C-alpha positions in Angstrom: 12.5 -16.8 -7.0 9.9 -14.8 -8.8 7.9 -11.8 -7.3 4.4 -10.8 -8.3 3.2 -7.4 -7.0 -0.6 -7.0 -7.3 -1.1 -3.4 -8.2 -4.7 -3.3 -9.5 -8.1 -2.9 -8.0 -10.8 -0.2 -7.7 -9.6 1.4 -4.4 -13.1 2.6 -3.7 -12.5 3.4 -0.1 -10.3 6.3 -1.2 -12.6 7.7 -3.9 -12.7 10.2 -5.4 -8.9 10.5 -4.9 -8.3 7.1 -6.5 -11.2 7.1 -9.0 -8.7 7.5 -11.8 -5.3 7.3 -10.1 -3.9 3.9 -8.9 -3.7 3.9 -5.1 -0.3 2.1 -5.1 1.1 5.2 -6.9 -0.2 7.6 -4.3 2.9 9.4 -2.9 3.8 9.2 0.7 6.9 10.6 2.4 8.4 11.7 -0.8 7.8 8.7 -3.2 4.9 6.6 -4.5 3.8 3.9 -2.1 4.9 1.2 -4.6 8.4 2.6 -4.7 8.7 2.2 -0.9 7.8 -1.4 -1.3 10.2 -1.9 -4.2 13.0 -0.5 -2.0 12.1 -3.1 0.7 12.1 -5.9 -1.9 15.4 -4.9 -3.5 17.3 -6.4 -0.6 16.1 -10.0 -1.4 19.0 -11.5 -3.3 17.1 -14.6 -4.4 14.8 -12.6 -6.7 15.3 -13.3 -10.4 12.2 -11.6 -11.8 9.6 -9.1 -10.6 6.2 -8.6 -12.3 3.9 -5.7 -11.4 0.4 -6.8 -12.4 -1.7 -3.8 -13.4 -5.1 -3.2 -15.1 -5.0 -2.1 -18.7 -7.1 1.0 -18.0 -4.4 2.4 -15.7 -1.3 1.2 -17.6 -0.3 4.8 -18.6 0.1 5.8 -14.9 2.6 3.0 -14.3 4.5 3.6 -17.6 5.1 7.2 -16.4 6.0 6.3 -12.8 9.7 5.4 -13.5 9.5 2.4 -11.1 12.9 1.1 -12.1 14.5 4.0 -10.3 13.3 2.5 -7.0 14.3 -1.1 -7.9 18.0 -1.4 -7.0 18.5 -5.1 -7.5 20.7 -5.3 -10.6 20.3 -9.1 -11.0 16.5 -9.0 -11.3 14.2 -7.8 -14.1 11.3 -5.5 -13.3 8.5 -6.0 -15.8 5.0 -4.6 -16.1 2.3 -7.2 -16.6 -0.9 -5.6 -18.1 -4.2 -7.4 -17.7 -7.2 -6.8 -19.8 -10.7 -6.3 -18.4 -13.4 -9.0 -18.3 -16.0 -9.1 -21.1 -18.4 -7.2 -18.9 -15.9 -4.4 -18.4 -15.0 -5.3 -14.8 -11.4 -5.7 -13.9 -9.9 -9.0 -13.2 -9.2 -9.9 -9.5 -5.9 -11.1 -8.0 -6.4 -14.9 -8.3 -7.1 -14.6 -12.0 -4.1 -12.4 -12.6 -1.9 -14.8 -10.7 -3.2 -17.7 -12.8 -2.5 -15.7 -16.0 1.1 -15.1 -14.8 1.9 -18.6 -13.7 3.3 -19.7 -17.1 5.9 -16.9 -16.7 6.9 -18.1 -13.3 9.5 -20.9 -13.4 10.2 -20.8 -9.6 8.4 -20.3 -6.3 6.7 -17.0 -6.0 6.5 -14.1 -3.5 3.0 -12.6 -4.0 2.5 -9.2 -2.4 -0.1 -6.5 -2.5 1.3 -3.2 -3.9 -0.6 -1.2 -1.3 1.4 -2.6 1.6 3.9 -0.7 3.7 5.8 -3.1 6.1 7.9 -2.2 9.1 10.0 -5.3 8.8 12.7 -6.3 6.3 11.1 -8.6 3.7 14.5 -10.3 3.4 13.9 -11.7 6.9 10.6 -13.2 5.6 12.4 -14.7 2.7 14.9 -16.4 5.1 12.1 -17.8 7.1 10.4 -19.2 4.0 13.7 -20.8 2.8 14.2 -22.4 6.3 10.7 -23.8 6.5 10.4 -25.0 2.9 6.6 -24.6 2.8 4.3 -21.9 1.5 4.1 -19.0 4.0 1.9 -16.0 4.8 3.0 -12.9 6.7 0.8 -12.4 9.8 0.8 -9.4 12.1 0.4 -10.2 15.8 -1.6 -7.2 17.2 -0.4 -5.7 20.4 -4.0 -5.9 21.6 -7.2 -7.5 20.2 -8.4 -5.5 17.3 -11.1 -5.2 14.6 -9.8 -7.0 11.5 -13.1 -7.0 9.6 -11.5 -5.6 6.5 -8.8 -8.2 6.4 -8.3 -11.9 7.1 -8.1 -13.6 10.5 -6.0 -16.7 10.6 -5.6 -19.3 13.4 -2.4 -21.2 13.8 -1.7 -24.6 15.4 1.4 -25.3 17.6 3.5 -25.8 14.5 2.7 -22.4 13.2 0.5 -23.8 10.4 -2.7 -22.1 9.4 -5.6 -24.3 10.5 -8.4 -21.8 9.8 -8.8 -18.6 7.9 -11.8 -16.3 8.2 -11.9 -13.6 5.4 -13.4 -10.3 6.7 -14.9 -11.6 9.9 -17.9 -9.8 11.3 -18.0 -8.2 14.8 -15.2 -10.3 16.2 -11.9 -9.1 17.6 -8.8 -11.0 16.8 -5.1 -11.1 17.8 -3.8 -12.1 14.4 -4.3 -10.4 11.0 -3.2 -11.7 7.6 -1.5 -9.4 5.2 -1.4 -9.7 1.4 2.1 -11.1 1.5 2.8 -14.7 0.7 5.7 -17.0 -0.3 4.0 -19.7 -2.4 5.6 -22.9 -3.7 5.0 -23.1 -7.4 2.9 -26.3 -7.1 0.7 -24.6 -4.4 0.2 -21.5 -6.6 -0.8 -23.6 -9.6 -3.7 -24.9 -7.6 -5.4 -21.6 -8.3 -6.6 -23.1 -11.6 -8.4 -25.8 -9.6 -9.8 -23.2 -7.2 -11.2 -21.1 -9.9 -12.5 -24.1 -11.8 -14.6 -25.0 -8.8 -16.1 -21.6 -8.7 -13.9 -20.0 -6.1 -14.2 -16.2 -5.6 -11.5 -14.1 -7.2 -10.1 -12.8 -3.9 -6.8 -13.5 -2.2 -8.5 -14.1 1.2 -10.9 -16.7 -0.1 -8.1 -18.4 -2.1 -5.9 -18.5 1.0 -8.7 -20.1 3.1 -9.2 -22.7 0.4 -5.5 -23.4 0.0 -4.9 -23.7 3.8 -7.4 -26.6 3.9 -5.3 -28.5 1.3 -1.6 -27.7 2.0 0.5 -26.6 5.0 0.5 -22.8 5.0 3.0 -21.6 7.6 2.4 -18.3 9.4 5.3 -15.8 9.6 4.5 -13.8 12.7 5.7 -10.2 13.1 4.8 -7.4 15.5 6.3 -4.5 13.7 4.2 -1.9 11.9 2.1 -2.7 8.9 -0.1 -0.5 6.8 -2.7 -1.1 4.1 -2.9 2.2 2.4 -6.4 1.6 1.0 -8.0 3.8 3.6 -7.4 7.4 4.9 -6.2 6.0 8.2 -3.9 3.5 6.5 -2.4 6.1 4.0 -1.8 8.7 6.7 -0.4 6.0 9.1 2.1 4.8 6.5 3.1 8.4 5.8 3.6 8.9 9.6 5.7 5.7 9.9 7.9 6.6 7.0 8.5 10.1 8.1 9.4 8.8 11.6 11.8 6.1 10.3 13.1 6.9 6.8 12.3 10.3 5.3 12.3 13.9 6.4 12.7 17.1 4.4 12.1 20.5 5.7 11.0 23.4 3.4 13.6 25.2 1.3 12.1 28.6 2.0 9.6 29.9 4.7 8.1 33.4 4.9 6.7 35.5 7.6 5.8 33.9 10.9 6.1 30.2 9.9 6.8 27.3 12.3 8.0 23.9 11.1 7.4 21.0 13.5 9.3 17.8 12.4 9.0 15.3 11.0 7.8 16.7 7.8 8.5 16.2 4.1 8.1 19.4 2.1 9.1 19.1 -1.6 11.1 21.7 -3.4 9.2 24.8 -4.7 6.5 24.8 -2.0 5.5 28.3 -0.8 4.8 28.5 2.9 3.9 31.8 4.6 2.7 32.6 8.1 1.8 29.0 8.7 2.5 26.0 11.0 3.6 22.8 9.2 3.8 19.5 11.0 4.2 17.3 12.7 3.7 14.5 10.1 2.8 16.7 7.2 3.7 15.9 3.6 3.4 18.7 1.1 4.0 18.1 -2.6 5.6 20.4 -5.2 3.7 23.4 -6.6 1.6 23.9 -3.5 1.0 27.0 -1.4 0.3 27.0 2.4 -0.8 30.5 3.4 -1.9 31.6 6.9 -2.7 28.0 7.7 -2.0 25.0 10.0 -1.3 21.6 8.4 -0.8 18.6 10.8 -0.8 14.9 10.2 -1.9 15.4 6.6 -0.9 15.0 3.0 -1.3 17.9 0.6 -0.7 16.8 -3.0 0.8 18.8 -5.8 -0.4 22.2 -7.0 -2.8 22.8 -4.1 -3.5 26.0 -2.2 -4.4 26.0 1.4 -5.3 29.5 2.7 -6.7 30.6 6.1 -7.0 26.9 6.8 -6.6 24.3 9.6 -6.0 20.9 8.0 -5.9 17.9 10.4 -5.6 14.2 9.6 -6.7 14.8 6.0 -5.7 14.1 2.4 -6.1 16.8 -0.2 -6.0 15.8 -3.8 -3.9 17.6 -6.5 -5.0 21.0 -7.8 -7.3 21.7 -4.9 -8.1 25.0 -3.1 -9.0 24.6 0.6 -10.0 27.3 3.1 -11.1 26.9 6.7 -11.1 24.0 9.1 -10.9 20.5 7.7 -10.5 17.3 9.8 -10.4 13.5 8.9 -11.3 14.1 5.3 -10.3 12.9 1.8 -10.6 15.2 -1.1 -10.3 14.3 -4.8 -8.4 16.2 -7.4 -9.4 19.9 -8.1 -11.6 20.3 -5.1 -12.6 23.8 -4.2 -13.8 24.1 -0.6 -14.7 27.1 1.5 -15.3 26.0 5.1 -16.6 28.5 7.7 -14.6 28.9 10.8 -11.0 28.2 11.6 
């Protein structure tokens, strides 16, 4: 079995944080998001080769990320597949990238978005796929009807087969939401050439809807947590989930009247003085938290938060933040003085 991780895209919903930096390499709970996914994938024994599809403009970030340290499957190769831009300078979408990679895939393929954090073991999804013997898509069953307008909304028949698929539905609340996680039989994946040849849009959702009209696409239903880290809410939600279930690291040194409320992940070398950290705070190396409160937030490397109150926010590397901040995303090297605390 081959694996293709789609790790490209513009990630505009997190700009300016991801204007240069790939979103799948944004660290959460002590490691890049992509590394958490690789750790989940490492348990699938059937994997023979893993390709990470990236855009050529951001290749340098992946080359420096040391992804192989998170890939613990000794029988499978991890390779970087670099895709050039289109003639107009735009990046290629996921279906084109899959088509370019098909000649390197000799077996059925697990296609997965690199910006996913799953609460279930992907090895269980693999076992389901092997048992059903048909192309499959992972589908989260929501605990209550929800807005899935940023995703895909599938409908299943009594056999569990997708009979309709609405990409980014408008104003309608659904029970099921499709994730960018598919086991595709090689013959089904090869139909991407036909799809593109007929003018199909270069999006996974549109291709899924088209494919479901032509082959049996079986839904793998799960109710455990799932996060798409392409938004502030998704990135913070994934960080919270991982801190709750997998990672926790309290600060090495605290000074003055400092209170730590677990779970937190504070990297080595962080300076904390007269502050409250947590719950669900992730603070990266080189940062200073002085006379401040940081809750349910991510503070990236080499930041300084002073006389601040940071809630439900993401602060880009090299930033200096003062005052009260809530539900915000800041890009690298932001300097902000906010009145009031």
